[in-house]
N, C-alpha and C positions, 0 to 999 in steps of 0.2 A: 300104503294108505296110515291117515291118520287118527290115533282115535280120538273120540269123542268124548269130552270133558265129560255128558249128563250122564253117558252112556256106561263110564267107566265108573262114576260116581252111584250109579242106581246100582251096579254088578255089587260093590263091593259094600252098600248098603242094608242088601237086601242077606248077604251073606253072614256081615255082623247079628241083622236081624235074627237070622235063626241061631244063632249062637245063643242071642240076646233069650230068645222065646224057649230054647230046649235047657240052657242053664237057669229060666224061673227069672231073671232077673227085672223084669218088668221095667226097663226103661222106655222110654219114648226114644228110639236110633232116627238122628237129624244128618244133614252134614258137617253139622257143627258137632257132631260126637265125638267124643275119643276115645277106641274102643280099650284103651288102659285102663282109664278115669271110672272106670263103669264096673270093671271088674275082669274084662278078659285078660288075659296073661298073654307073654310073646309067645308061648309055646302053642298056641289056641291061631293067634294070628298070621303065624308060618303057612301053617294049615289054607288058613283064608288067602293069601298068597298065588300057595300054589292053588288053589281053583281058579281066582284069577287068571294063571297062566291058558289054564286050557278055556275056561268060556270069553278071554278076548283073545286066542291064541297072539302071545307075546312070552317072550321069557324075559323074567325080571332079576337080574344076574345077582350070582351067588350072597356077594357082598352087599346088597341091597334092601334094606329094610324099608319099607314104605313107610310104616306107622313112626317114625322115630327120625329127627333132626338129630346129625352128631354137631354140627356145627352150634347149636342152641344149644344140645342137649339139653331139648322136649320131645315129650309123645306130639304126636299129631292127627290131627282129628280127620273124620273120612276126605272132607272135600281139600284137604291140606296133601291128607294120602292120594289123591287121585290126583292129584296133580304131578306130586313126585313119580306117581308111575308113569304116568306119560312121558316125562321128563326122562327117566330112566329105562324103561321096557325095550327092548326089541319086538317090534312087529313079528311074525312070523309069514 
C-alpha cells in the first residue's frame, strides 16, 4: 500500500495546527509552513512523528527526522516533510 501525499500532508497539518492552537501561536498553518520557523521545537516535532506513525500505520526510521534536510542543512515545510515521510517510512 502506498501513502497518499494529500493524506500525509493533511495529517501533518492537523497535528501542527493542534500545537499551534495549544501554544497560542496564532499562525495560519499551510503546506508551506515550516514548524521550526513558527517556534515549534524539534522536541515537540518528534512527538508529532510518533503520532504520524500511529495515524498512518507506518514506521519512520529512528535516524530520520522528517522536518530537516541533512544535505542542505535546512528545515522543511509540511509539504516537503510529507514527501520525505512517503520516501522514508515503511508501511506496516
